N, C-alpha and C positions, 0 to 999 in steps of 0.2 A: 627973432630967435634964430640962432645959427643952426646949420645942418647937423653938426655934432650933437647939439642938445636935442634936436628932434629925433635923431637915431637913438640916443640914450633913452628917451621917453618910450619909443617903440619897443626897445629891448625889455623894458620893465613892465610893459602892458601884459596883464594876465588877469583872468577872472576865474575864481576868486583869487585875489593876490594874497600870497602867503604872509605879507606883513604890511597891511594898509596903513598902519600908524606911521611907519617909517616913510612911506611914500608921501604922506601928508607933510611930515616934518621936512623932508628933503625938497619936495617940489611945490609946496604951497598951493597957489591957485591953479597950477597945472595938474594937481593930483586927481581931479575929477576926470580928466581925459585918460589918465593911466588906469584908474580904477573902474572905468566904465565897462559894463558887460557887453556893450555893443559889438556885434560881429559883422555889421554891414548888411544885414538882412532885415530891413525895416518893413514888416508886414503885420498889421494889427488884426487880430481875430475879431470879427464883428460881435461875437457872442460875449467873449470875456474882456475884450479891450486890451489884451496883453499881446505884446510883440512876439512873433514866432521866433525871432532871432535871439533877443536878449531877455525876454520875459518881463520887461518893464511895461508899465502902462504909458499911454501917451503923455500924461501929466508928469510922470517920473522922468521920461526921456527928455521932455521939454525943459524941465527944471534942473536936470542933473548938473549942468555946469555952474549953477548958482549955489549948490549945496556947500556948506562950510564944514570943516573938520568933523565934529561929532555927528552932525546930520548925515554927512557922507558915509562915515563908518556905520551908522545905524542902517542906512539905506542899503549899503553893500551887504550887510548881514541879512537884511530882509529879502533881498533879491536872491542871495545864495540859498536861503531857506526855501524860497519859492521854486527855484530851479531843482533843488533836491526833491521837493514834493512832486513836481511835474515829471522829472526824468529819473527819479530814484537813484540819484548819485550819492 
C-alpha cells in the first residue's frame, strides 16, 4: 500500500463515522481500520472487560479486522450506542 493511500485512510478515520456504508463501499477490506473506534489506549477494565479507550470488549477488539460489511456496520452501531450510554454523548 502506498503512502498516499495510507494518508487517505488516516484522513477518513473518525468514530462514529458519518457514512460507514460509503467507507465499506470505497475501501472494502480496509474499512474495518477506518471505522475502528480504537484511540490507542488499550486498557481493559477487570470488572467489565471493556477497553477504557474504545469501549470494545477484548473479543470485539480481537475480531474487529475480520468483520465483514453488515457485521461491521452492526458492530459500529452497537459500540456507538455503548459509548453514548457510558459517556452521555
